[in-house]
C-alpha positions as CSV (number, residue, x, y, z in Angstrom):
1,M,233.0,7.2,-39.5
2,K,229.4,6.6,-39.4
3,K,229.2,6.7,-35.5
4,I,230.9,10.0,-35.7
5,M,228.6,11.5,-38.3
6,F,225.6,10.1,-36.2
7,F,226.8,11.6,-33.0
8,F,227.3,15.0,-34.8
9,I,223.8,15.1,-36.0
10,V,222.4,14.0,-32.6
11,I,224.4,16.7,-30.8
12,S,223.5,19.4,-33.5
13,V,219.8,18.6,-33.3
14,S,219.7,18.7,-29.4
15,M,221.5,22.1,-29.4
16,C,219.0,23.5,-31.7
17,S,216.1,22.3,-29.7
18,T,217.8,23.6,-26.4
19,Y,218.2,27.2,-27.9
20,S,214.9,27.5,-29.6
21,Q,213.7,31.0,-29.8
22,N,210.2,30.6,-27.9
23,K,208.8,32.6,-25.2
24,T,206.1,31.5,-22.7
25,I,203.1,34.0,-22.3
26,K,200.7,33.2,-19.2
27,G,197.5,34.9,-18.5
28,R,193.7,35.2,-18.2
29,V,190.8,36.4,-20.6
30,I,187.6,37.8,-19.2
31,S,184.7,39.9,-20.6
32,D,183.9,43.2,-20.0
33,Q,181.3,41.9,-17.6
34,L,184.2,40.7,-15.4
35,E,183.3,37.0,-16.2
36,S,185.8,34.3,-17.4
37,I,185.8,33.3,-21.0
38,P,186.3,29.4,-21.2
39,G,187.7,28.1,-24.5
40,A,188.5,31.4,-26.2
41,L,190.9,30.7,-29.1
42,I,194.5,32.4,-29.1
43,A,196.0,33.0,-32.5
44,I,199.2,34.5,-33.9
45,D,199.7,35.7,-37.5
46,D,195.9,36.0,-37.8
47,T,195.3,32.4,-38.4
48,L,197.7,30.0,-36.5
49,V,195.9,29.0,-33.2
50,V,198.4,28.2,-30.3
51,G,196.0,27.6,-27.7
52,K,192.8,28.3,-25.7
53,T,191.7,29.4,-22.4
54,D,190.7,26.8,-19.8
55,V,187.4,26.8,-17.9
56,D,188.4,29.7,-15.5
57,G,189.8,31.9,-18.6
58,F,193.6,31.0,-17.9
59,F,196.1,30.1,-20.6
60,Q,199.6,29.4,-21.2
61,I,201.1,29.5,-24.7
62,D,204.5,29.2,-26.2
63,I,205.2,31.5,-29.1
64,P,208.2,32.6,-31.3
65,I,210.2,35.3,-29.7
66,T,209.7,37.5,-33.1
67,V,205.8,37.4,-32.7
68,N,204.4,40.4,-30.8
69,K,200.8,40.4,-31.8
70,I,198.4,37.9,-30.4
71,F,194.5,37.6,-31.3
72,F,191.7,36.4,-29.0
73,K,188.4,35.0,-30.6
74,Y,185.5,33.9,-29.0
75,V,181.8,33.6,-30.1
76,G,179.8,36.5,-29.0
77,L,182.7,38.6,-28.3
78,E,184.7,41.1,-30.4
79,P,188.0,39.9,-31.8
80,T,190.7,41.4,-29.6
81,N,194.2,42.2,-31.2
82,I,196.9,43.1,-28.8
83,E,200.6,44.0,-29.3
84,L,203.1,43.0,-26.6
85,V,205.3,45.7,-25.3
86,G,208.7,44.9,-24.0
87,K,209.3,41.9,-22.1
88,C,205.7,41.2,-21.5
89,D,205.0,37.7,-20.2
90,K,201.7,38.2,-18.3
91,V,198.9,39.1,-20.5
92,E,195.4,39.7,-18.9
93,V,192.8,40.7,-21.6
94,I,189.2,42.0,-21.3
95,M,187.2,41.2,-24.4
96,M,184.2,43.3,-25.2
97,L,180.8,41.7,-25.8
98,S,179.6,41.8,-29.3
99,G,176.3,43.6,-30.0
100,T,173.7,43.9,-32.6
101,Y,173.3,47.5,-34.0
102,D,170.1,47.7,-35.9
103,F,168.7,50.9,-37.6
104,I,171.7,53.2,-36.9
105,T,174.8,54.3,-39.0
106,L,178.2,52.7,-38.9
107,D,179.6,56.1,-37.4
108,K,177.2,55.8,-34.6
109,V,178.0,52.1,-33.9
110,N,181.8,52.9,-33.9
111,K,181.1,56.1,-31.5
112,L,179.3,53.3,-29.0
113,R,182.0,50.8,-29.4
114,W,184.7,53.6,-28.9
115,K,183.0,54.6,-25.7
116,R,182.9,51.1,-24.4
117,F,186.7,50.3,-25.6
118,K,187.8,53.6,-23.6
119,R,186.5,51.9,-20.3
120,L,188.8,48.9,-20.7
121,P,191.8,50.4,-18.7
122,R,189.4,51.1,-15.9
123,L,187.9,47.6,-16.0
124,H,191.4,46.3,-15.9
125,E,192.0,47.9,-12.6
126,E,188.6,46.9,-11.2
127,A,189.4,43.1,-12.3
128,F,192.9,43.7,-10.2
129,E,191.0,45.0,-7.3
130,K,188.6,42.1,-7.2
131,G,191.7,39.7,-7.5
132,M,190.8,38.4,-11.0
133,F,194.1,40.0,-12.3
134,K,197.5,39.9,-11.0
135,T,198.8,43.1,-12.7
136,E,197.4,46.4,-12.1
137,E,198.2,47.8,-15.7
138,A,198.3,45.9,-19.1
139,C,201.7,45.3,-20.7
140,Y,200.5,45.5,-24.1
141,K,198.7,47.8,-26.6
142,Q,195.3,47.3,-27.8
143,E,194.0,48.5,-31.1
144,F,190.5,49.7,-31.6
145,I,189.1,48.3,-34.9
146,T,186.5,50.2,-36.6
147,Y,183.6,48.7,-38.6
148,S,184.1,49.8,-42.2
149,K,181.4,50.9,-44.8
150,E,182.4,48.0,-47.3
């Protein structure tokens, strides 16, 4: 009886691990100056770090199939939030350099940042043409986050 119970437990545990609901995401992270970002942190659920980029900015992560938002963080660059669309498994991200804005209003800062943010799709095409990216268009949505007046 104990052997049958042990056998049943082993089989059920192995079946659960075989059918785990994870997906693998591969990609690359570069700056808006088209330079690789080594060591950028990749997180889900705002805080759970699931990986980081290698020396050339490439990464491969396994995330639950229910997760569709990924966060990229690196010193000197603005945090980047993306939302996966469809069956996106190749993510190539361009992060914007973080700047210091002295003696101007937050509205002016947001306007300058928005202007740089609108250039990202064109930079993605340029990175594709130079061979840095493998896809011509991004398969995710990127949200612009404004600085607030708190």
